[in-house]
C-alpha positions in Angstrom: -38.1 40.4 -50.1 -40.6 43.4 -49.5 -42.7 44.5 -47.2 -46.0 43.3 -47.4 -45.4 39.9 -45.2 -44.6 42.4 -42.5 -47.1 44.7 -42.6 -49.8 41.1 -43.2 -48.3 40.0 -39.6 -49.0 43.3 -38.3 -45.7 44.9 -37.9 -45.6 48.9 -37.6 -42.8 51.5 -36.4 -41.3 50.9 -33.3 -42.0 46.8 -32.8 -39.1 44.9 -32.8 -38.9 41.8 -35.6 -36.6 38.5 -34.6 -34.3 37.7 -38.2 -31.6 35.3 -38.8 -28.5 36.9 -39.5 -26.7 34.7 -41.5 -29.2 34.8 -45.4 -31.2 37.7 -44.0 -30.4 41.2 -45.4 -33.0 41.8 -47.2 -35.7 40.8 -44.5 -34.0 43.1 -42.0 -33.8 46.0 -44.8 -37.9 45.0 -44.7 -38.3 45.7 -41.7 -36.1 48.8 -40.9 -38.9 50.5 -43.8 -41.5 50.0 -41.7 -39.7 52.0 -39.3 -39.5 48.5 -37.3 -36.4 46.7 -35.8 -34.3 44.1 -36.9 -33.0 41.9 -33.6 -30.5 39.4 -35.3 -30.7 36.0 -34.3 -28.4 33.3 -34.6 -28.6 30.0 -36.7 -28.9 25.8 -37.0 -25.7 25.3 -38.6 -27.3 22.4 -40.3 -29.8 23.6 -42.0 -28.7 27.7 -42.1 -31.9 28.7 -40.6 -32.6 29.8 -37.2 -32.6 28.2 -33.9 -35.5 27.9 -32.3 -33.9 28.6 -29.0 -31.7 31.9 -30.6 -34.6 33.4 -31.1 -36.1 32.4 -28.0 -33.6 34.2 -26.4 -33.3 37.6 -28.6 -37.2 38.2 -27.9 -38.1 41.1 -25.1 -40.9 42.8 -24.2 -40.8 45.3 -27.4 -40.8 41.8 -29.6 -44.2 41.5 -32.1 -42.4 39.1 -34.6 -40.2 36.1 -35.7 -39.6 36.5 -39.8 -37.6 32.6 -40.3 -35.9 32.7 -44.2 -36.3 28.9 -45.8 -32.2 29.4 -46.8 -31.0 27.6 -50.2 -34.0 24.9 -50.3 -34.5 24.1 -46.7 -37.4 25.3 -44.7 -36.7 26.1 -41.4 -38.2 24.9 -38.4 -41.3 26.2 -38.2 -42.7 23.4 -36.0 -40.7 25.1 -33.3 -41.3 28.8 -34.2 -45.0 28.4 -34.5 -44.8 27.1 -30.7 -42.3 29.0 -29.8 -44.7 32.2 -31.4 -47.9 31.1 -29.9 -46.0 30.4 -26.6 -45.3 34.2 -26.0 -47.4 36.2 -27.6 -45.7 37.4 -31.1 -46.8 36.5 -35.4 -44.6 35.3 -37.9 -43.9 36.3 -41.2 -41.9 33.6 -43.2 -39.8 34.9 -46.4 -38.0 32.4 -49.2 -40.7 29.3 -48.9 -39.9 27.2 -52.1 -41.8 28.7 -55.1 -44.3 25.7 -57.0 -41.6 23.9 -59.2 -41.9 21.7 -62.3 -41.7 17.7 -60.7 -39.8 16.2 -63.0 -37.0 19.7 -62.9 -37.4 18.9 -58.0 -36.4 15.4 -59.1 -33.7 16.1 -61.3 -32.1 18.8 -58.7 -32.3 15.9 -55.9 -31.2 13.6 -57.7 -27.7 15.7 -58.4 -27.9 16.6 -54.5 -27.4 12.4 -53.7 -24.9 12.4 -56.5 -23.1 14.9 -55.1 -23.2 13.6 -51.4 -22.4 10.3 -52.6 -19.1 11.4 -54.1 -17.5 14.8 -52.5 -14.9 14.4 -50.5 -13.2 16.5 -48.7 -15.9 19.2 -48.3 -18.6 19.5 -45.8 -22.0 18.7 -47.9 -25.5 19.6 -46.9 -27.6 18.4 -44.1 -31.3 17.7 -44.4 -33.4 17.5 -40.8 -35.4 14.8 -39.7 -38.6 15.1 -41.3 -37.6 18.3 -43.9 -37.1 17.6 -47.3 -34.6 20.1 -49.0 -35.1 21.5 -52.2 -31.8 22.8 -53.1 -32.9 25.3 -55.0 -28.8 26.2 -54.4 -26.2 23.4 -52.9 -24.2 25.0 -50.2 -20.9 23.6 -49.0 -18.7 23.9 -46.1 -15.4 24.2 -46.6 -14.0 23.8 -43.2 -11.5 26.8 -42.3 -7.6 26.0 -40.5 -7.3 29.6 -39.0 -7.5 31.1 -42.6 -9.9 32.0 -45.4 -9.7 28.7 -47.2 -13.0 28.7 -48.6 -11.8 31.9 -50.6 -9.0 29.8 -52.0 -11.1 27.0 -52.9 -13.3 29.2 -54.8 -11.2 30.5 -56.7 -9.5 27.1 -57.5 -12.9 25.3 -58.5 -13.0 28.5 -60.9 -9.7 28.2 -62.4 -11.1 24.2 -63.5 -14.4 25.9 -64.9 -16.3 25.1 -61.6 -19.1 27.7 -61.4 -19.1 27.9 -57.4 -19.8 31.2 -55.8 -20.2 32.3 -51.9 -24.0 32.3 -51.2 -23.9 35.0 -48.4 -20.8 37.6 -47.9 -21.6 38.5 -44.2 -23.9 38.0 -41.8 -26.5 41.2 -41.6 -24.9 42.0 -38.1 -21.6 42.4 -39.4 -22.4 44.5 -42.3 -22.3 48.5 -42.4 -26.1 48.9 -43.0 -26.8 47.4 -39.7 -23.7 47.2 -37.5 -25.0 45.0 -34.6 -23.4 44.7 -31.6 -24.0 41.2 -30.8 -21.7 38.1 -31.3 -23.9 35.3 -33.5 -21.2 32.3 -33.8 -22.8 29.9 -35.9 -23.7 33.3 -38.8 -20.7 34.2 -38.3 -18.9 31.2 -39.5 -21.3 30.1 -41.6 -19.9 33.5 -43.9 -16.8 32.2 -43.5 -16.9 28.5 -44.7 -20.3 28.6 -47.5 -20.2 27.6 -50.8 -22.4 27.3 -53.4 -22.1 24.7 -55.9 -23.8 25.4 -59.1 -26.6 22.5 -59.7 -29.5 23.0 -61.9 -32.3 20.9 -62.8 -30.2 20.9 -66.7 -27.1 19.7 -65.1 -25.7 17.3 -67.1 -24.0 13.8 -65.3 -20.7 14.8 -67.1 -20.8 19.1 -65.3 -21.5 16.6 -61.8 -18.7 14.3 -63.0 -16.3 17.6 -63.8 -17.2 19.0 -60.3 -16.5 16.4 -58.1 -13.6 15.8 -59.3 -12.4 19.5 -59.0 -13.3 19.4 -55.4 -11.5 15.8 -54.6 -8.8 17.1 -56.4 -8.7 19.8 -54.0 -8.7 18.1 -50.9 -11.0 21.1 -49.1 -7.5 22.7 -47.6 -5.3 24.9 -49.9 -2.4 25.9 -47.8 -1.9 28.6 -50.4 -3.2 32.1 -49.3 -6.7 33.2 -51.2 -6.8 36.2 -53.3 
């Protein structure tokens, strides 16, 4: 993610820009590359995108722009963010907007996601906000924790069963060595601890989907073995 969108929004050195802590590291780096300061805000726990209320709480007299990131194929709440920007005299610089895809591929991805939605147990499936359309560029579930890193144990166990899953965001930006912001953003922190991306593509076969479901459901979501 480059600086073009930020420059178009009029961001310059010394400005504050509100960015998401979860999935917003590259945007924060672009903000800093312009000599501006990224201000991290928390996310909506269902969409994984900027929460408008958290953005409003982060706005100060130095804030000039909001930089929402459309994450995993789920759009940010642009209606509320645009209303907030207009009311507070701020600009918007969007990142991660869905790129054009072949219609049949988009349909297949949504069909595959619906198949997983109906059959997965032991994990929290993605949620689509009312009035939104999810393109499922990644199918991201939550593996609920019980005070220890169950997600990591779950990931290793799935990989051992041939499911090429991965952690989509290893750490929220405000907790990385690059930024180290002294702020507590509980939803972003929890999402980084619990989320896991399962392989989903337009070309995914029904057999692969069935194997994924069988592997996930057999594990049950909460593993008592230590993560490694």
